C-alpha positions in Angstrom: 188.4 -29.8 -155.8 191.1 -27.4 -156.9 193.7 -30.1 -156.7 191.5 -33.2 -157.2 190.1 -32.5 -160.7 193.5 -31.8 -162.3 195.0 -34.8 -160.5 192.2 -37.0 -161.8 192.7 -35.7 -165.3 196.5 -36.4 -165.1 195.8 -39.9 -163.8 193.3 -40.6 -166.7 195.6 -39.2 -169.3 198.5 -41.4 -168.2 196.6 -44.5 -167.2 198.0 -46.8 -169.8 201.4 -45.1 -170.1 204.6 -47.1 -169.4 206.7 -46.7 -166.3 209.3 -44.3 -167.7 206.6 -41.9 -168.9 204.9 -41.8 -165.5 208.3 -41.5 -163.7 209.2 -38.5 -166.0 205.8 -36.9 -165.2 206.2 -37.5 -161.4 209.6 -36.0 -161.4 208.1 -32.5 -161.8 207.4 -30.8 -158.6 204.2 -29.1 -159.8 202.8 -32.7 -160.3 203.9 -34.8 -157.3 203.5 -32.2 -154.6 199.8 -31.5 -155.4 199.3 -35.3 -155.7 200.6 -35.8 -152.2 198.3 -33.1 -150.9 195.5 -34.8 -152.8 196.3 -38.2 -151.3 196.5 -36.7 -147.8 193.1 -35.0 -148.2 191.5 -38.1 -149.5 192.9 -40.1 -146.7 191.5 -37.7 -144.1 188.2 -37.8 -145.9 188.2 -41.6 -145.8 189.0 -41.5 -142.0 186.2 -39.1 -141.3 183.7 -41.1 -143.4 184.5 -44.5 -141.9 184.5 -42.9 -138.4 180.9 -41.7 -139.0 179.8 -45.1 -140.3 181.4 -46.7 -137.2 179.7 -44.2 -134.9 176.3 -44.7 -136.5 176.2 -48.5 -136.8 178.4 -50.1 -134.2 176.9 -50.1 -130.7 179.4 -52.1 -128.8 181.9 -49.7 -127.2 184.9 -52.0 -127.2 184.3 -53.1 -130.7 183.8 -49.5 -131.8 187.0 -48.4 -130.1 189.0 -51.3 -131.7 187.5 -50.6 -135.2 188.2 -46.8 -134.9 191.8 -47.6 -134.0 192.1 -50.0 -137.0 190.5 -47.4 -139.2 193.0 -44.7 -138.2 195.9 -47.1 -138.5 194.8 -48.1 -142.0 194.4 -44.5 -143.1 197.7 -43.5 -141.7 199.5 -46.4 -143.4 197.8 -45.8 -146.8 198.7 -42.1 -146.6 202.3 -42.7 -145.5 203.1 -45.4 -148.1 201.4 -43.5 -150.9 203.2 -40.3 -150.1 206.6 -42.1 -149.8 206.0 -43.7 -153.2 205.3 -40.4 -154.8 208.3 -38.8 -153.1 210.5 -41.6 -154.3 209.1 -41.3 -157.9 209.5 -37.5 -157.7 213.0 -37.3 -156.4 214.8 -40.3 -157.8 
């Protein structure tokens, strides 16, 4: 919550801003580094939550294993691409 609330406030305050404004904001290290940490923590939270749903409601072992693998792959890709996007916005 320490990172999440300020990140959400920054997102809402710049929701309708143009690209150059957002790029200038994301070029500051004190903005994009916490945003990456926030994205990674949300991705981990998403992986755990969907893992619990799959454990509770899917009884077929093979299907559960397949869906768990797809869940992890999806979360890793979302975290990776979101982090890369923020790093590119922050550094270039």
